[in-house]
C-alpha positions, 0 to 999 in steps of 0.5 A, spaced: 581 497 477 579 504 474 573 507 477 570 514 473 563 517 476 559 522 472 554 526 476 547 526 471 543 529 477 544 530 485 541 523 485 543 519 479 550 518 477 554 514 471 559 509 474 564 507 469 569 501 471 575 497 468 578 491 471 585 490 468 586 484 464 590 480 470 584 480 474 580 478 469 584 472 468 584 470 475 577 470 475 577 466 469 582 461 472 577 461 479 571 459 475 575 454 471 577 450 477 570 450 480 568 447 474 573 442 474 571 440 481 564 439 479 564 437 472 562 430 470 565 427 464 565 420 461 572 417 462 575 422 467 574 421 475 571 427 478 575 433 479 580 430 474 577 433 468 583 436 464 582 444 464 582 444 456 576 439 456 573 443 461 574 450 457 571 446 451 565 443 454 563 449 458 565 455 454 559 458 454 557 457 462 564 459 464 564 465 460 557 467 463 560 465 470 566 470 469 562 475 467 557 475 473 562 475 478 566 480 475 560 485 475 558 483 482 565 484 485 567 490 481 561 493 482 561 492 490 568 494 490 567 501 486 561 503 490 565 502 496 571 505 494 567 512 492 563 511 498 556 510 494 550 507 497 546 505 491 538 505 491 535 499 488 539 494 482 544 497 478 542 498 470 548 495 466 548 499 460 555 497 456 559 491 458 566 489 454 568 482 455 574 479 451 579 474 453 586 477 454 583 484 455 580 488 461 573 488 463 569 494 462 562 496 464 558 502 465 552 503 469 547 508 472 545 508 479 541 512 484 543 515 491 540 518 496 540 526 495 545 530 500 542 536 502 542 541 508 536 541 513 533 548 513 528 552 517 525 545 521 524 549 527 519 554 529 514 553 523 508 557 524 501 553 523 494 554 526 490 549 530 483 549 529 478 550 534 474 544 536 466 546 538 461 540 538 454 543 538 447 540 539 446 538 532 453 534 531 450 530 537 443 529 534 447 527 528 451 522 531 445 519 535 441 518 529 447 514 526 447 510 532 440 509 531 441 507 524 447 502 526 442 499 531 436 498 526 434 491 524 430 488 518 424 485 519 419 481 515 412 483 513 407 478 511 402 481 505 407 487 504 407 490 497 414 493 497 416 500 496 422 504 495 427 503 501 424 496 503 429 490 502 427 484 498 430 477 499 430 474 492 433 468 488 436 471 481 437 467 475 440 471 469 441 469 462 445 474 458 445 474 450 452 472 450 455 468 455 453 463 460 447 463 465 448 465 472 444 464 478 444 467 486 440 464 491 437 468 497 440 475 495 438 481 499 436 487 495 435 494 497 429 497 493 431 504 490 438 503 491 443 507 486 447 501 485 441 497 482 440 497 475 434 502 474 430 496 471 430 493 478 428 499 482 422 499 477 420 492 476 420 490 483 416 496 486 410 493 489 412 486 489 410 481 495 412 474 498 412 468 493 411 473 487 416 472 481 418 477 476 421 477 469 424 482 465 430 484 461 436 489 463 440 492 458 447 494 461 451 500 458 458 499 455 461 502 461 458 498 466 463 497 472 462 489 472 466 487 465 462 481 464 456 484 464 458 491 460 454 492 454 450 486 454 442 484 455 441 480 461 434 477 462 432 476 469 427 471 473 426 474 480 423 470 485 421 474 491 421 470 498 421 476 503 419 483 503 423 486 509 423 493 512 428 497 516 426 497 524 429 503 527 429 503 535 426 509 538 431 514 541 429 514 549 432 511 555 431 504 553 435 505 547 441 508 552 440 502 556 441 497 550 448 501 549 450 500 556 448 507 559 443 509 564 439 514 560 438 518 554 442 524 558 448 520 559 448 517 552 448 524 549 453 526 554 458 520 552 457 522 545 459 529 546 465 527 549 467 522 544 466 527 538 470 532 542 476 527 543 475 525 535 475 532 533 481 534 537 485 528 535 483 530 528 485 537 529 492 535 532 493 531 526 491 537 521 497 541 525 502 535 524 500 535 517 501 543 516 508 542 520 510 537 515 508 540 509 511 547 511 518 543 513 517 540 506 517 546 502 523 549 506 527 543 504 526 542 496 531 537 493 530 532 487 527 525 489 530 518 486 526 515 481 527 508 484 524 510 491 518 514 488 517 507 483 517 503 489 512 507 493 507 507 487 508 500 486 506 499 494 500 503 493 497 499 487 499 493 491 495 495 497 489 497 492 489 490 489 489 486 496 484 491 498 479 489 492 481 481 493 479 482 501 472 485 498 471 479 494 473 483 487 477 480 482 482 486 480 483 483 473 475 483 471 474 490 474 473 496 470 480 500 472 484 504 467 491 502 471 495 507 467 491 512 469 490 510 476 498 509 476 499 516 474 494 519 480 498 515 485 505 519 482 504 526 486 502 523 493 508 518 492 513 523 491 510 527 497 511 521 501 518 519 499 520 527 500 517 526 507 521 520 509 527 523 507 526 529 510 524 526 517 530 521 516 534 528 516 531 531 522 532 524 526 540 525 524 540 533 525 537 532 532 540 526 534 534 522 535 534 514 536 529 509 538 531 504 543 530 497 545 525 499 550 521 503 546 521 497 540 518 492 545 513 497 548 510 498 541 510 490 540 506 489 546 501 494 543 501 491 537 500 484 540 494 486 544 491 490 538 491 484 534 490 479 540 497 475 539 503 474 543 508 478 543 513 473 541 509 471 535 509 478 532 516 479 534 518 473 530 513 475 524 517 482 524 524 479 524 522 476 517 524 480 511 527 486 516 520 487 519 524 490 525 528 494 522 522 497 518 519 498 525 524 502 528 525 506 522 517 508 522 518 509 529 524 514 528 520 518 523 514 519 528 519 521 533 522 526 528 515 529 526 513 529 534 519 534 535 517 538 529 510 539 532 513 540 539 518 546 536 513 549 532 509 556 533 502 553 533 497 559 534 490 556 537 484 559 533 478 561 537 472 558 537 
């Protein structure tokens, strides 16, 4: 077998392979014997069909099988012979397959970049000072009050902006099927409402009805309504107001603390821990960004494309979990994909650099560390460790977890050996 490798770039290579005619004949004979054993031809016992009949009756199938076997076998042997570890599936561009002649093909492959890790120790970064003022505590307490608010019905109330309406909604579009929704909760004045809703429902009370048209703009996010006029019939059941609890000792007791002073101190502590965590994450990101700048290299397109696809699939899953149909969403998928390319490239770059750090620093993750991570994950999800482990074993999940943990160790090391300057508060 002859193998020729041509470098297109540091991560892309052309592989030209030629298999001699004798090896081609052996593969052909191998396939013929296989078909002779499997063939079912009237007048012949299984396994006793003459070769000439097999070659005649199954000529196309035999040639396809021979071609596939030669491609798979010679591709594997060629990459092993040249010490190549291709990424993704090969793109076969030219195949020459004629009886009695050598078998030839050419393919383009991508491989991991080879680079020497540089300047990854001692990078200079700054850690932001963490300060929590009274205004921060007041804001957090106000958000806590809002989260503990409740909606209360008020009889005889004329709805004002900020109230909530419980309504039955019947819509008749100028095109398409009518639709109906019962006991929908609407916030009067909300920005996501069509302006007509906020205007025409102002001042309504329980047991009243309103009827009015809504003209939806052509660029409206919901494709089934975009550019249409819908006549709505709205039946109001309840007018609700948001009741926010007072910020006092009783409120503190409701959240499990002794008094308001204790609650304020707990909120300050929680904010401090959160800000300190954010500051630490910012330091880690600064360290990684600087190490990436010190180690530029070409990235394999196949890894970047895989990361982009994963990001888009995550977005689709998130939409579906929210009850949205991605097929009906007003999304420019081409534009969205383009926006994902740069962050995807940075993610791939970071993974390759962190893998190099692990190799250079001889880092490893042992079974004890993996088991501890599995226990934490199981506790977080409320599952048994064996269940989590069994699920991860499917699809090489345990190997992926080990790789992720090793990259985390690499970033831990980079941060530990960085030159971090603390800003003064």
